NUZA-34644 format. One record per residue (C-alpha): residue in three letters; x, y, z. Coordinates in steps of 0.02 Angstrom, whole numbers, padded with zeros to 5 digits, always signed. Layout:
// NUZA-34644
ALAXYZ;...
This chain:
// NUZA-34644
MET+06628+09292-04254;SER+06562+09138-04338;LYS+06616+08971-04279;ASP+06690+08936-04452;LYS+06783+09087-04451;ALA+06834+09066-04267;ALA+06916+08891-04304;TYR+07000+08954-04463;LYS+07189+08968-04431;VAL+07329+09040-04551;ASP+07485+08917-04589;PRO+07617+09013-04499;ARG+07732+08979-04652;ALA+07606+09074-04759;GLU+07668+09253-04692;LYS+07847+09201-04729;ALA+07822+09142-04891;ALA+07714+09318-04936;LYS+07876+09421-04856;LEU+07987+09319-04973;PHE+07856+09347-05125;ILE+07870+09537-05095;ALA+08040+09557-05074;CYS+08089+09463-05240;GLU+07967+09582-05325;GLN+08090+09718-05304;HIS+08214+09621-05408;ASP+08218+09605-05602;LYS+08085+09508-05683;SER+08200+09347-05713;GLU+08230+09359-05530;GLN+08058+09365-05467;LEU+07976+09213-05384;LYS+07807+09135-05415;ILE+07691+09099-05249;PRO+07714+08910-05278;ASP+07909+08943-05273;ALA+07913+09052-05126;MET+07806+08922-05026;ARG+07928+08787-05060;ALA+08076+08890-05006;ARG+07984+08917-04844;GLY+07949+08733-04808;TYR+07806+08679-04904;SER+07818+08513-04990;ASP+07779+08500-05170;THR+07594+08444-05148;ASP+07567+08595-05021;ALA+07641+08720-05140;GLN+07513+08661-05278;ASN+07373+08669-05159;ARG+07236+08824-05217;THR+07195+08846-05035;LEU+07352+08866-04968;GLN+07418+08977-05117;GLN+07256+09090-05075;GLN+07324+09098-04897;VAL+07492+09162-04966;ARG+07420+09284-05069;ARG+07300+09350-04932;GLU+07453+09378-04829;VAL+07547+09461-04978;THR+07385+09594-04972;ARG+07373+09611-04797;ILE+07553+09644-04783;LYS+07559+09778-04927;GLY+07409+09864-04843;GLN+07505+09890-04673;ALA+07641+09980-04769;ALA+07521+10100-04855;PRO+07373+10136-04760;GLY+07210+10169-04830;LEU+07038+10254-04785;ASN+06912+10210-04663;GLU+06790+10102-04745;SER+06662+10097-04610;ASN+06498+10170-04632;GLU+06454+10182-04462;THR+06531+10369-04446;THR+06557+10520-04568;GLU+06732+10561-04494;THR+06861+10611-04625;VAL+07027+10516-04616;LEU+07162+10620-04663;PRO+07308+10566-04739;PRO+07457+10559-04640;ALA+07579+10705-04648;PRO+07724+10677-04778;ALA+07894+10617-04681;ALA+08043+10731-04677;ALA+08157+10687-04807;PRO+08309+10596-04755;PRO+08476+10694-04747;PRO+08574+10671-04908;LEU+08723+10534-04903;PRO+08904+10597-04939;ALA+08971+10586-05105;ALA+09088+10434-05046;ALA+08976+10321-04947;ASP+09094+10181-04958;SER+09215+10287-04855;LEU+09095+10291-04703;SER+09163+10205-04541;LEU+09042+10082-04506;PRO+09034+09955-04339;SER+09076+09775-04357;PRO+08915+09662-04393;VAL+08819+09620-04266;LYS+08891+09464-04168;LYS+08772+09317-04159;ILE+08755+09235-03982;ARG+08774+09055-03977;LYS+08696+08963-03831;THR+08782+08822-03746;SER+08712+08654-03731;HIS+08676+08686-03557;GLN+08590+08849-03576;ARG+08481+08772-03722;GLN+08419+08643-03594;ILE+08380+08760-03462;GLU+08258+08860-03598;ARG+08179+08706-03650;THR+08152+08665-03465;ASN+08083+08836-03431;LYS+07969+08829-03584;ARG+07911+08665-03541;LYS+07855+08724-03372;HIS+07772+08881-03437;ASP+07688+08778-03544;GLN+07626+08667-03403;VAL+07569+08825-03309;TYR+07477+08905-03464;THR+07389+08726-03493;GLN+07317+08726-03320;ALA+07269+08919-03322;PHE+07181+08889-03494;GLN+07085+08741-03427;ARG+07047+08830-03270;ALA+06986+08976-03371;THR+06876+08882-03478;THR+06788+08795-03323;LEU+06752+08950-03249;VAL+06678+09039-03409;ALA+06562+08883-03438;GLN+06492+08890-03262;GLU+06462+09064-03286;ARG+06365+09032-03426;GLU+06279+08888-03363;ASN+06204+09006-03210;LYS+06161+09153-03304;THR+06124+09294-03190;ASP+06124+09487-03193;ASP+06297+09486-03112;SER+06384+09365-03232;ARG+06558+09405-03260;PRO+06620+09433-03443;THR+06754+09332-03504;HIS+06902+09459-03491;GLN+06863+09473-03304;ILE+06873+09272-03263;CYS+07043+09294-03370;GLU+07112+09431-03260;GLN+07058+09331-03108;VAL+07149+09171-03166;GLU+07304+09266-03206;LYS+07300+09354-03035;GLU+07291+09173-02951;PHE+07426+09099-03040;LYS+07540+09261-03020;ALA+07510+09254-02832;ARG+07605+09078-02837;GLY+07750+09150-02938;HIS+07686+09119-03113;VAL+07644+09250-03260;VAL+07514+09189-03395;LYS+07428+09290-03516;LEU+07255+09218-03569;ALA+07153+09275-03733;ALA+06974+09303-03693;SER+06919+09264-03878;THR+07010+09108-03869;ILE+06928+09045-03717;ASN+06766+09088-03786;THR+06805+08993-03944;TYR+06841+08832-03841;VAL+06686+08862-03725;CYS+06575+08871-03891;ASP+06655+08722-03967;GLY+06619+08612-03806;LYS+06817+08591-03774;VAL+06796+08653-03582;GLY+06934+08593-03474;GLN+07040+08531-03622;GLU+07237+08574-03670;PRO+07250+08726-03793;ALA+07300+08655-03959;LYS+07483+08672-04007;TRP+07560+08789-04145;GLY+07631+08723-04300;TYR+07594+08567-04413;GLU+07585+08389-04395;GLY+07762+08306-04388;ILE+07799+08140-04464;LEU+07763+08042-04301;SER+07580+08000-04242;LYS+07544+08081-04060;ASP+07547+07916-03980;ALA+07724+07864-04055;PHE+07794+08022-04011;LYS+07752+08018-03828;LEU+07830+07841-03836;LEU+07982+07927-03914;VAL+08000+08034-03784;PHE+07984+07907-03640;ALA+08116+07793-03726;VAL+08240+07939-03738;GLU+08213+07995-03551;SER+08239+07806-03489;TYR+08390+07786-03615;ILE+08466+07939-03542;GLN+08430+07898-03361;ILE+08496+07721-03376;ASN+08657+07765-03445;GLN+08675+07901-03323;VAL+08657+07771-03189;ASN+08777+07662-03274;CYS+08907+07809-03288;ILE+08900+07817-03479;PRO+08892+08000-03534;LEU+08776+08039-03689;LYS+08839+08174-03809;ARG+08711+08272-03895;ASN+08771+08217-04091;ILE+08760+08041-04028;LEU+08571+08074-03969;ILE+08532+08173-04128;SER+08595+08008-04234;ILE+08504+07880-04138;ILE+08336+07972-04126;ASN+08343+08012-04316;GLU+08393+07836-04353;VAL+08237+07769-04243;CYS+08115+07879-04343;ALA+08196+07842-04515;ILE+08254+08031-04541;VAL+08377+08059-04672;SER+08525+08145-04605;ASN+08551+08304-04707;PRO+08699+08432-04650;ASN+08613+08577-04719;VAL+08465+08561-04583;LYS+08496+08651-04414;MET+08501+08577-04252;LYS+08335+08650-04201;ASP+08236+08579-04338;ASN+08285+08409-04287;MET+08165+08275-04195;PHE+08293+08285-04062;GLU+08238+08469-04022;ARG+08048+08441-04001;VAL+08095+08277-03887;MET+08197+08379-03778;GLN+08065+08515-03778;ASN+07927+08385-03725;THR+08030+08282-03586;THR+07923+08253-03434;VAL+08078+08243-03318;SER+08206+08384-03283;LEU+08345+08334-03391;HIS+08509+08432-03377;ALA+08632+08471-03505;ALA+08809+08482-03433;VAL+09002+08441-03468;SER+09049+08270-03406;VAL+09186+08281-03286;ALA+09325+08166-03299;VAL+09336+08040-03155;GLU+09447+07906-03125;GLU+09371+07737-03156;ARG+09419+07667-02998;ARG+09336+07807-02909;ILE+09165+07780-02997;LEU+09175+07593-02972;TRP+09210+07606-02784;THR+09091+07756-02736;THR+08923+07656-02722;TYR+08793+07662-02600;ASP+08812+07464-02557;ASN+09010+07492-02517;LEU+08969+07641-02406;HIS+08829+07568-02324;ILE+08928+07413-02277;TRP+09085+07521-02225;PHE+08949+07640-02098;THR+08895+07477-02020;ASN+09062+07414-01977;TRP+09102+07586-01912;LYS+08950+07613-01816;ALA+09001+07440-01734;PHE+09186+07500-01703;LEU+09112+07657-01612;ILE+09002+07548-01508;LYS+09130+07406-01460;TYR+09273+07521-01404;GLU+09147+07661-01317;PHE+09186+07802-01418;CYS+08996+07866-01421;ASN+08845+07816-01308;TYR+08732+07691-01390;ASP+08546+07674-01359;LYS+08488+07509-01390;ASP+08306+07539-01387;THR+08308+07675-01514;ASP+08464+07602-01623;THR+08548+07790-01604;ALA+08743+07819-01559;LEU+08758+07996-01484;PHE+08905+08090-01434;THR+08968+08194-01297;PRO+09087+08354-01312;GLU+09239+08258-01248;GLN+09215+08102-01359;LEU+09193+08220-01511;ARG+09370+08293-01491;ARG+09438+08114-01468;ILE+09392+08069-01646;PHE+09488+08166-01794;ASN+09508+08146-01979;VAL+09677+08205-02073;ASP+09699+08200-02258;GLU+09835+08257-02366;THR+09853+08373-02516;GLU+09977+08443-02623;ILE+10021+08626-02605;SER+10095+08691-02769;LEU+10177+08856-02829;ASP+10130+08820-03010;GLY+09997+08945-03053;SER+09985+08910-03228;LYS+09886+08730-03233;THR+09780+08765-03084;SER+09628+08881-03059;ALA+09560+08962-02919;GLY+09388+08886-02937;GLY+09220+08954-02968;ARG+09175+09068-03109;PRO+09329+09166-03189;SER+09352+09347-03167;VAL+09305+09441-03327;THR+09421+09570-03394;PHE+09385+09709-03523;ILE+09485+09725-03678;ASP+09487+09826-03844;ARG+09483+09689-03983;LYS+09576+09813-04090;LEU+09735+09804-03975;SER+09839+09652-03926;VAL+09760+09520-03842;ALA+09779+09545-03637;VAL+09845+09390-03550;LYS+09864+09357-03358;ALA+10033+09330-03301;ALA+10050+09154-03182;THR+10200+09087-03100;LYS+10277+08937-03166;SER+10374+08827-03038;SER+10415+08647-03011;TRP+10408+08674-02819;LYS+10270+08586-02712;CYS+10257+08492-02555;THR+10125+08398-02456;GLY+10004+08479-02331;LEU+09923+08370-02197;PHE+09758+08471-02119;GLY+09613+08401-02032;SER+09488+08424-01895;THR+09409+08338-01748;ALA+09224+08300-01739;ALA+09196+08438-01614;GLY+09263+08563-01733;GLU+09425+08591-01694;THR+09568+08618-01821;ILE+09712+08495-01807;PRO+09877+08582-01812;PRO+09931+08585-02002;HIS+10094+08486-02053;PHE+10202+08536-02212;GLN+10305+08390-02297;LEU+10447+08484-02380;PRO+10565+08437-02527;THR+10742+08438-02479;ALA+10906+08399-02583;ALA+11014+08348-02422;GLN+11062+08168-02429;LYS+11095+08164-02253;GLU+10990+08202-02103;GLU+11110+08316-02015;ARG+11117+08427-02169;GLU+10929+08453-02183;LYS+10886+08631-02169;VAL+10733+08751-02161;ARG+10719+08917-02203;ILE+10668+09037-02062;ASP+10564+09140-02160;ILE+10453+09005-02198;ILE+10370+09032-02027;THR+10365+09215-02052;HIS+10174+09215-02092;MET+10131+09053-02001;ARG+10007+09063-01871;LYS+09952+08939-01719;THR+09781+08856-01723;ARG+09683+08834-01555;GLY+09610+08678-01479;GLN+09579+08580-01332;PHE+09582+08401-01388;GLY+09648+08298-01231;HIS+09688+08446-01123;ASP+09592+08518-00987;GLU+09594+08698-01068;VAL+09612+08766-01235;LYS+09796+08797-01298;GLU+09881+08848-01454;TRP+09975+08738-01567;PRO+10108+08759-01707;ALA+10119+08688-01854;THR+10258+08549-01890;PHE+10367+08512-02025;GLY+10454+08361-02114;LEU+10583+08345-02237;ASN+10615+08208-02381;GLU+10694+08210-02549;LYS+10502+08226-02641;GLY+10405+08329-02513;GLY+10286+08162-02505;MET+10223+08061-02377;ASN+10298+07886-02339;ASN+10289+07760-02193;VAL+10441+07836-02092;GLU+10363+08030-02114;PHE+10189+07972-02068;ASP+10257+07893-01915;SER+10355+08037-01869;TYR+10191+08152-01900;LEU+10095+08050-01770;ASP+10243+08064-01638;ASN+10266+08251-01654;GLY+10088+08313-01718;ILE+09953+08199-01653;TYR+10018+08116-01502;PRO+10059+08282-01411;LEU+09875+08331-01422;TYR+09809+08181-01314;PRO+09941+08163-01163;ASP+09804+08058-01073;MET+09792+07946-01216;GLU+09784+07763-01167;ASP+09711+07587-01222;VAL+09561+07600-01098;PRO+09377+07660-01123;GLY+09363+07844-01119;LYS+09535+07863-01157;ARG+09564+07813-01341;VAL+09581+07905-01482;CYS+09504+07862-01671;GLY+09595+07937-01813;LYS+09480+07919-01974;VAL+09609+07919-02117;ASP+09624+07850-02308;SER+09713+07711-02367;GLY+09877+07813-02417;PRO+10065+07781-02366;GLY+10100+07741-02187;ARG+09925+07655-02160;GLU+09997+07473-02168;PHE+10165+07510-02076;PHE+10138+07364-01936;GLU+10284+07443-01827;MET+10195+07614-01823;LEU+10023+07523-01795;CYS+10082+07423-01652;LYS+10145+07579-01568;ALA+09992+07657-01607;ARG+09868+07513-01534;PHE+09995+07510-01392;ARG+09963+07689-01345;GLY+09769+07694-01377;LEU+09765+07765-01555;TYR+09657+07668-01666;LEU+09666+07723-01857;PHE+09502+07670-01956;PRO+09533+07675-02144;SER+09389+07747-02243;LEU+09324+07675-02390;PRO+09464+07663-02536;ASN+09444+07776-02691;ALA+09291+07856-02609;THR+09373+08001-02505;SER+09283+08127-02609;VAL+09113+08084-02506;SER+09173+07994-02342;GLN+09328+08107-02293;GLU+09283+08259-02202;THR+09440+08352-02251;ASP+09405+08327-02432;GLN+09249+08442-02398;ASN+09351+08563-02322;TYR+09493+08585-02470;GLY+09371+08655-02586;LEU+09380+08831-02499;PHE+09546+08814-02444;LYS+09637+08777-02599;SER+09536+08908-02702;ILE+09599+09044-02575;VAL+09784+08962-02587;ARG+09771+08983-02777;ARG+09669+09158-02775;ASN+09823+09226-02648;LEU+09955+09135-02783;GLU+09876+09241-02919;ASP+09865+09399-02829;VAL+10046+09410-02789;SER+10097+09348-02957;THR+09985+09473-03044;GLU+10041+09617-02938;ALA+10235+09583-02954;PHE+10216+09578-03138;LYS+10124+09735-03122;GLN+10267+09812-03024;ARG+10407+09728-03129;LYS+10479+09634-02972;GLU+10543+09467-02984;LEU+10445+09350-02866;GLU+10546+09219-02773;LEU+10444+09042-02777;GLY+10484+08944-02625;ALA+10438+08876-02456;SER+10444+09055-02399;LEU+10290+09101-02512;MET+10202+08942-02447;GLY+10160+09020-02274;LEU+10085+09175-02357;ILE+09973+09102-02466;CYS+09898+08967-02335;PHE+09901+09078-02191;GLY+09873+09246-02258;GLY+09962+09412-02216;ILE+10051+09562-02312;HIS+10173+09522-02445;ASP+10332+09619-02411;ASP+10387+09656-02582;THR+10224+09689-02663;GLY+10104+09734-02515;VAL+09968+09618-02575;THR+09851+09565-02420;CYS+09807+09379-02430;ARG+09668+09307-02348;SER+09712+09150-02222;ALA+09661+08984-02310;VAL+09674+08900-02161;ASP+09555+09016-02042;GLU+09419+09018-02188;GLY+09447+08838-02250;PHE+09457+08764-02081;SER+09345+08865-01961;GLU+09246+08779-01826;GLU+09076+08820-01919;ARG+09156+08744-02084;ASN+09235+08600-01997;ASN+09071+08546-01906;ASP+08974+08567-02088;SER+09104+08448-02155;TRP+09072+08320-02017;ASP+08872+08335-02032;LYS+08890+08319-02232;VAL+08978+08140-02216;GLY+08872+08090-02064;ALA+09005+07967-01985;ALA+09019+08076-01817;GLY+08954+08254-01771;ARG+08823+08349-01660;ASN+08683+08244-01736;GLY+08767+08077-01704;ILE+08791+07946-01846;THR+08678+08006-02006;MET+08770+07933-02141;LYS+08725+08080-02223;CYS+08840+08061-02372;LEU+08745+07928-02439;GLU+08623+08054-02511;SER+08766+08121-02602;LYS+08742+08153-02801;LYS+08917+08070-02811;VAL+08855+07908-02737;ARG+08828+07777-02882;HIS+08672+07669-02858;ASP+08651+07488-02928;GLY+08507+07475-03022;THR+08508+07283-03011;ASP+08518+07285-02802;LYS+08357+07255-02715;ASP+08441+07331-02554;ASP+08464+07493-02632;PRO+08340+07616-02597;ASN+08320+07686-02758;TYR+08276+07509-02835;ASP+08101+07539-02855;MET+08132+07696-02938;TYR+08250+07613-03070;GLN+08132+07472-03099;ASP+08006+07597-03150;ILE+08133+07682-03265;GLN+08184+07507-03340;SER+08002+07463-03358;LYS+07968+07620-03446;ASN+08107+07597-03558;ASP+08060+07418-03599;TYR+07895+07452-03637;SER+07923+07614-03755;THR+08036+07548-03847;ARG+07950+07383-03878;GLN+07805+07486-03936;LEU+07897+07578-04061;THR+07958+07422-04134;VAL+07792+07354-04154;MET+07734+07539-04238;GLY+07890+07493-04361;TYR+08007+07608-04275;LYS+08184+07554-04247;GLY+08143+07563-04065;GLN+08294+07444-04009;LEU+08422+07579-04031;LEU+08357+07653-03876;GLN+08353+07490-03760;ALA+08451+07506-03611;THR+08477+07401-03448;PHE+08545+07428-03280;LYS+08721+07354-03261;GLU+08780+07257-03112;ASP+08909+07353-02993;LYS+09090+07266-03045;ILE+09165+07287-02868;LYS+09015+07205-02794;ALA+09023+07060-02921;LYS+09202+07031-02867;GLN+09160+07041-02684;SER+09144+06879-02580;SER+08961+06812-02543;THR+08989+06840-02367;VAL+09111+06949-02270;THR+09219+06848-02141;VAL+09193+06844-01964;GLU+09292+06941-01847;ASN+09442+06848-01740;THR+09416+06694-01852;ARG+09553+06595-01951;GLU+09450+06604-02101;ARG+09484+06786-02094;GLN+09658+06785-02052;GLU+09695+06679-02198;ALA+09597+06783-02315;LEU+09698+06939-02258;LEU+09845+06849-02273;GLN+09803+06831-02472;ALA+09736+07015-02476;LYS+09871+07140-02536;THR+09781+07300-02571;HIS+09676+07394-02450;GLY+09515+07363-02580;ALA+09550+07177-02568;LYS+09550+07195-02359;PHE+09393+07290-02370;HIS+09309+07136-02460;VAL+09361+07013-02326;THR+09323+07132-02175;GLY+09190+07256-02241;GLY+09298+07396-02161;THR+09387+07377-02007;HIS+09514+07475-01901;ALA+09702+07461-01975;THR+09754+07411-01778;ALA+09632+07262-01785;ASP+09691+07107-01703;ASP+09663+07006-01860;LEU+09777+07124-01966;PHE+09914+07089-01821;ILE+09895+06908-01832;SER+09892+06902-02040;ALA+10042+07007-02025;GLU+10133+06892-01909;LEU+10079+06739-02010;ALA+10144+06818-02175;ASN+10318+06848-02072;LYS+10302+06662-02035;SER+10278+06604-02198;ALA+10429+06709-02251;GLN+10545+06627-02116;THR+10467+06453-02169;LYS+10514+06481-02355;LYS+10675+06534-02315;LEU+10711+06391-02205;GLU+10650+06268-02338;LYS+10763+06353-02472;ASP+10921+06348-02354;LYS+10873+06161-02316;GLU+10853+06122-02506;ALA+11027+06205-02530;ARG+11107+06107-02382;LEU+11040+05938-02463;GLU+11104+05986-02636;ALA+11280+06019-02551;THR+11279+05858-02469;LYS+11231+05761-02634;ASN+11381+05862-02725;HIS+11498+05808-02602;GLU+11453+05638-02589;ALA+11461+05618-02790;ALA+11640+05714-02794;ILE+11726+05585-02676;PRO+11748+05443-02821;VAL+11800+05581-02939;VAL+11929+05637-02808;GLU+12001+05465-02779;LYS+12017+05457-02971;LEU+12119+05618-02969;LYS+12240+05552-02824;THR+12268+05388-02932;LYS+12269+05432-03114;GLY+12299+05610-03126;GLU+12200+05758-03187;LYS+12225+05699-03380;LYS+12113+05550-03353;LEU+11969+05655-03299;SER+11823+05684-03411;ASP+11706+05829-03434;LYS+11579+05767-03319;ASP+11708+05730-03183;LEU+11762+05903-03194;GLU+11584+05969-03169;ILE+11564+05855-03016;ILE+11703+05932-02936;LEU+11664+06116-02976;LYS+11490+06086-02917;ALA+11553+05999-02749;LYS+11667+06178-02737;GLY+11495+06272-02749;VAL+11524+06334-02931;LYS+11358+06343-03019;ILE+11365+06251-03186;SER+11225+06298-03307;ALA+11179+06185-03454;LYS+11237+06333-03569;TRP+11412+06312-03527;ALA+11539+06256-03661;THR+11673+06128-03622;ARG+11815+06257-03625;GLN+11728+06358-03502;THR+11726+06221-03384;ASN+11917+06186-03406;SER+11952+06370-03386;HIS+11874+06368-03221;TRP+11947+06219-03169;
């Protein structure tokens, strides 16, 4: 093969144009296309369609395709072997007379991939291209070395290609190399170079396209850190506007510049549906806030001897007894409404016949719900569950609980503050809405927590630490005073960040999934058996603790046993890193849910973010210089709003400054800004509460003083009016005199009162 012939490449569009030309030849002469028309229909520009060389390529493709359809005789002169024509094909069976009456299947359904699947496909293709490029470069290098050192045992190119393919297959990548292409590159002196890409040159130069890819990558990354989701259609419009591409509704998405950019990204971009999260959770769940909280948490554990601290290594480790005295509880809603919740994971697939009515799944519909409190100790023991049930009773003596609620409830096991492992029953509470409040949380501690630690005292080694959220009851000072007196220290977690900082939240995923699956199985079987399902507190015990449903015979899994097993409890504590078998590791700081601040120099990812920012600044600036609208892809990391509101320095413990600042703090978040995170039974909080009480009493006394002074003033003003009344009679009194007497008697006179109202009051 000559060098010129090896370098010759046929435009991929030529084959498409040739096939269109052949297909139109079968029509009437008026509907047939000419070669230039077929070329325009298959993507050629008007200039290319008039090019004689390109037209000749299409004509050669037409000849080749027609030749494949009707094979000819062997034209080689090296042999005299006769090539016999192929045997005639069997005639097709005749169609029935009424061909239109045939029952044909429905047209083939086109499978449309989701954006997530398309992005995975792009990523896999990019990885394969990278592997192929490396294999291609290695093969050309080895072939060139073989040709330089010509010996009798020199290997041919196809053996070298097989060697390279085996090397890459051993590392998990399958590549196929063409020996002819490798020889062509070696002959052309392109040893070690990347293989040429298929297709024709685009509207951007190679350098401009690389800059565009860098700009889009950094634009996506910066907006992701700023929690600004980017939709596919928005990115397409921005990229097209940057490149001055006129939008055309007839152009498919795969033909856009967007597809080329996403196929050439150098980072692993993932396409997924953005999960809706409350703004306050996004703003609070930051690396800086969590790091401050962990610093104060560690200092608290060391100060009150909940751990063993080694100053030389700056590590805090725990004994098994210390781990049993640190617990975490959190509340969750348990609902019997199966129409609005899912069991999590991928939904089960059901098989249906599209010709019949659509099959639907029966789900329970109920407004009944309650609050459940679950938790675990840092040693992996399960805290006995507590259920806060709704009741319509208006008086405490009329509150009742159905006995069948405990039919399926089982006891949990744990040692806690006892000498041996014991069994512990679940506890119950009742109020109007079935929710937690100050009184109910105080009652929960009395009935559910204090009995677990009979040796609890406010002395080292006997104290108990409860890691809680900032929900109801956490600022009930009567309860907090009692807890502090008994040796129970409640430490609130970072506000609005329980998804990463609360251990029980890590257990709730599997627990709720099993609860909802049990409810779904029971309701589906009841519908199948045409039985009425009773929805109420009696069903709650079954779906939480498992067992056999009496009416339907369905066997339910135990959500408590599986969701709060010792292994899962330990894994949850390890995932958060506040305490556990490995000490204080702060593991949750590595969670993908934790938002980082690209402007914070103390953030461990600060250098990486600055590299992203530099890449965005450089690529957009260069695109603008080259005549493109690069400014549309400019982005900057935004400062954390919570940190911007925070004071420059956290106040010092046991100072008047902190106590007065806590006096002004009305929310848990505001208190976190003042303290950086501290336990709810701290002295400063009690002092600030007492300051608030004294301030309220002072205001009340001042208001009473003002009222007494006003009364004295009115009484003194009424003395001459009374004398006038005695001497001259009431007919000589003016309206003003009447108002003075009424004020002295304590009647409030407003400016809007008319004279007749004053007289009537008199």
